VEXDREN-2710 file (C-alpha; in Angstrom, 1 decimal):
% VEXDREN-2710
k/r/px/py/pz
1/MET/120.7/-128.8/86.3
2/SER/121.6/-130.9/83.8
3/GLN/120.4/-129.8/80.2
4/THR/121.1/-130.9/77.0
5/LEU/121.3/-128.0/74.4
6/GLY/120.3/-128.6/70.5
7/ALA/121.8/-125.2/69.6
8/ILE/122.9/-122.0/71.3
9/GLY/122.2/-118.6/70.2
10/PHE/124.3/-115.2/69.9
11/ASP/123.0/-112.1/69.2
12/ALA/125.6/-109.7/67.4
13/ASP/125.7/-105.7/68.1
14/ASP/126.2/-104.9/71.5
15/THR/126.7/-108.4/72.5
16/LEU/129.8/-109.5/69.8
17/TRP/130.9/-106.0/69.0
18/HIS/130.1/-102.5/69.7
19/ASN/127.4/-101.2/68.1
20/GLU/124.9/-98.6/69.9
21/ARG/127.7/-96.0/70.9
22/PHE/127.8/-95.0/67.6
23/PHE/124.3/-94.0/67.6
24/LYS/124.8/-92.7/70.9
25/LEU/127.5/-90.1/68.9
26/THR/125.8/-89.7/65.6
27/GLN/122.8/-88.2/67.4
28/GLU/125.0/-86.0/69.7
29/ARG/126.1/-84.5/66.0
30/PHE/122.2/-84.4/64.7
31/ALA/121.2/-82.5/67.7
32/GLU/125.0/-79.9/66.9
33/LEU/123.7/-79.7/63.8
34/LEU/119.9/-79.0/64.4
35/ALA/121.1/-76.0/66.9
36/PRO/121.4/-73.2/64.8
37/HIS/118.2/-74.0/63.2
38/THR/115.7/-75.2/66.2
39/ASP/115.3/-75.1/69.7
40/HIS/113.1/-77.6/70.0
41/PRO/113.0/-78.9/73.3
42/ASP/112.2/-82.4/72.8
43/LEU/114.5/-83.2/69.9
44/ASP/115.9/-86.4/71.1
45/ASP/112.1/-87.8/72.0
46/ARG/111.1/-86.3/68.7
47/LEU/114.0/-88.3/66.7
48/MET/112.7/-91.4/68.7
49/GLN/108.9/-91.2/67.8
50/ALA/109.9/-90.8/64.5
51/GLU/112.5/-93.9/64.5
52/ARG/109.2/-96.4/66.1
53/ARG/107.2/-95.0/62.8
54/ASN/109.8/-96.1/60.3
55/LEU/110.8/-99.2/61.8
56/GLY/108.0/-101.0/59.8
57/HIS/109.0/-99.3/56.7
58/TYR/112.7/-99.5/57.3
59/GLY/113.2/-102.2/59.4
60/PHE/115.9/-101.9/62.0
61/GLY/119.6/-100.3/61.6
62/ILE/121.7/-97.4/60.5
63/LYS/119.8/-96.9/57.3
64/GLY/116.6/-96.3/58.8
65/PHE/118.4/-94.1/61.4
66/VAL/119.6/-91.8/58.9
67/LEU/116.0/-91.2/57.2
68/SER/114.0/-90.7/61.0
69/MET/116.6/-88.2/61.5
70/ILE/116.0/-86.5/58.2
71/GLU/112.5/-86.6/58.6
72/THR/113.2/-85.4/62.3
73/ALA/115.2/-82.2/61.0
74/LEU/112.1/-81.6/58.5
75/GLU/109.6/-81.6/61.2
76/VAL/111.2/-79.5/64.3
77/THR/112.3/-76.9/61.3
78/ASP/109.2/-76.4/59.4
79/ARG/111.3/-77.9/56.5
80/LYS/113.7/-75.1/56.7
81/VAL/116.3/-77.3/57.3
82/PRO/119.3/-76.2/55.4
83/GLY/120.3/-78.8/52.6
84/ALA/124.1/-78.7/53.8
85/VAL/122.7/-80.1/57.3
86/ILE/120.6/-83.2/55.6
87/ALA/124.1/-83.1/53.4
88/ASP/125.9/-83.3/57.1
89/LEU/123.8/-86.2/58.2
90/ILE/123.6/-88.6/55.3
91/ALA/127.8/-88.3/56.1
92/ALA/127.0/-89.0/58.8
93/GLY/125.3/-92.4/58.2
94/GLN/127.7/-93.0/55.5
95/ASP/130.5/-93.1/58.8
96/MET/129.1/-95.1/60.6
97/LEU/128.1/-97.9/58.2
98/GLN/132.1/-97.6/57.3
99/HIS/133.0/-98.0/61.3
100/PRO/135.4/-101.1/62.2
101/ILE/134.1/-103.3/64.0
102/ASP/135.3/-103.5/67.9
103/LEU/134.7/-106.8/69.4
104/LEU/133.6/-107.1/73.2
105/PRO/135.4/-108.3/76.0
106/HIS/135.4/-112.4/75.4
107/ALA/133.4/-112.0/72.4
108/ALA/135.5/-115.2/70.7
109/GLU/135.8/-116.6/73.7
110/ALA/132.4/-116.8/74.7
111/VAL/131.3/-118.3/71.2
112/GLU/134.6/-120.8/71.3
113/ALA/133.4/-122.2/74.3
114/ALA/129.5/-122.4/73.3
115/ARG/130.6/-124.8/70.6
116/ALA/132.1/-127.5/72.5
117/HIS/128.4/-127.4/73.5
118/ALA/126.4/-127.3/70.9
119/PRO/125.9/-125.6/67.2
120/VAL/126.8/-122.1/67.5
121/LEU/124.2/-119.2/65.8
122/LEU/124.4/-115.9/64.9
123/ILE/120.8/-113.9/65.1
124/THR/120.6/-110.6/64.6
125/LYS/118.4/-108.6/63.1
126/GLY/118.7/-105.2/60.5
127/ASP/120.4/-104.7/57.4
128/LEU/121.5/-107.2/55.2
129/LEU/124.8/-106.1/53.7
130/HIS/125.9/-104.0/56.9
131/GLN/125.8/-107.3/59.3
132/GLU/127.0/-109.4/56.3
133/ARG/130.1/-106.9/56.3
134/LYS/130.4/-106.6/60.3
135/LEU/130.2/-110.4/60.7
136/ALA/132.8/-110.7/58.0
137/GLN/135.2/-107.8/59.9
138/SER/135.2/-109.1/63.6
139/GLY/136.5/-112.4/62.6
140/LEU/134.1/-114.4/63.9
141/GLY/132.5/-115.8/61.1
142/ASP/134.1/-119.3/61.2
143/LEU/133.0/-119.8/64.5
144/PHE/129.4/-120.7/63.7
145/ASP/127.5/-123.3/62.2
146/GLY/124.6/-121.1/61.1
147/VAL/124.1/-117.0/60.4
148/GLU/120.5/-115.6/60.9
149/ILE/119.5/-111.8/59.7
150/VAL/115.8/-111.3/60.2
151/SER/113.7/-108.0/60.3
152/ASP/113.1/-108.6/63.9
153/LYS/113.0/-110.7/66.6
154/GLN/109.7/-112.5/67.6
155/PRO/109.0/-115.8/69.2
156/GLY/107.7/-117.6/65.9
157/VAL/111.4/-117.0/64.4
158/TYR/112.8/-118.4/67.3
159/THR/111.0/-121.7/66.6
160/ARG/111.5/-121.6/63.3
161/ILE/115.4/-121.4/63.2
162/PHE/115.5/-123.7/66.5
163/ASP/113.2/-126.3/64.7
164/ALA/116.4/-127.6/63.0
165/PHE/118.4/-128.2/65.8
166/GLY/116.2/-129.9/68.0
167/GLY/113.3/-127.5/68.6
168/ALA/113.7/-124.0/70.8
169/GLY/112.8/-126.5/74.2
170/ARG/116.7/-126.8/73.2
171/GLY/118.0/-123.8/72.5
172/MET/119.7/-121.3/74.0
173/MET/119.6/-117.3/73.0
174/ILE/122.2/-114.7/74.2
175/GLY/122.3/-111.0/74.0
176/ASN/121.9/-107.8/75.6
177/SER/118.1/-106.7/74.6
178/MET/115.3/-108.4/77.2
179/LYS/113.3/-107.5/74.3
180/SER/114.5/-108.9/71.4
181/ASP/116.8/-111.5/72.5
182/VAL/115.5/-113.0/76.5
183/ARG/111.4/-113.2/76.3
184/PRO/110.8/-113.7/73.1
185/MET/113.4/-116.8/73.2
186/ILE/111.9/-117.9/76.7
187/ASP/108.3/-117.2/75.0
188/ALA/109.2/-119.8/72.2
189/GLY/109.5/-122.5/74.9
190/GLY/113.7/-122.1/74.8
191/PHE/116.6/-120.5/77.2
192/GLY/116.8/-116.8/77.5
193/VAL/120.4/-115.3/78.8
194/PHE/120.8/-111.5/79.1
195/VAL/124.0/-110.0/78.8
196/PRO/123.9/-106.2/79.6
197/HIS/125.7/-103.5/78.3
198/ASP/126.1/-100.3/79.2
199/LEU/124.3/-98.5/76.3
200/ALA/121.1/-99.8/75.6
201/TRP/118.6/-98.1/72.8
202/ALA/115.2/-97.2/74.8
203/PHE/113.1/-99.5/72.0
204/GLU/114.5/-102.8/73.4
205/ALA/113.6/-102.5/77.0
206/ALA/111.5/-104.7/78.9
207/GLU/110.6/-106.6/81.9
208/ALA/113.0/-109.2/82.9
209/PRO/111.4/-112.5/83.8
210/GLU/113.0/-112.7/87.0
211/ASN/111.6/-116.1/88.5
212/HIS/111.6/-117.9/85.1
213/PRO/113.3/-121.2/85.4
214/ARG/114.8/-120.7/81.9
215/TYR/116.1/-117.1/82.4
216/ALA/119.5/-116.3/83.1
217/GLU/121.9/-112.9/83.6
218/LEU/125.2/-112.9/83.3
219/PRO/127.8/-109.8/83.9
220/ASP/129.2/-110.5/80.5
221/LEU/130.4/-112.9/78.0
222/GLY/133.1/-113.8/80.6
223/ALA/130.5/-116.0/82.6
224/LEU/129.3/-117.6/80.1
225/PRO/131.6/-121.0/79.7
226/ASP/131.1/-121.4/84.1
227/TYR/127.4/-121.1/83.4
228/LEU/127.2/-123.4/80.0
229/GLU/129.5/-126.2/82.7
230/GLY/127.0/-125.2/85.3
231/MET/124.0/-126.6/83.0
232/ARG/125.9/-130.0/82.1
END
């Protein structure tokens, strides 16, 4: 299939570098800290409910996650959670914000390979300052022709971004989220390439558009160069 791409977009968290595993570790710490103060059976579900409620207030990222943990701790303990636990949750969030960047396998090579085909964009959502810091520490910043840090990823967002590169119909988005990277890009008229990650936030789950001609799933970023060559 011969396709001329106007631009290729990459997601950042859990596509180019590890991210979700730090959330999982902190959530385990959250459960440990609350164990002496509550025996609530569905603590993880309550935290997820708080995160969903708060997305409209705080957006995506660590700061909203920490505030959701604090809110949940107050709820499940009838506001009796000790101040020391709240302080530990804040410290855990600060640790997450300072964690060094760990690139996923083939990340740099995949971005380099994509540059041979079209301008390359980083399109990620989350806290502006934190995402900028992660990109700077990743060593990949100079490889991108543009960086977009957005509050959410919807078809209209992709339409706006790719308009400067010939339209979304000539665009490709590569990422580990079916809900945020793949489906909305396809709905905008572009190509959506799913690269699954071992850890996935439940909020990002969505059904794969298996039979769509503009959908592809790759086992990892190492398969991207051959996939792009096959599109020539």
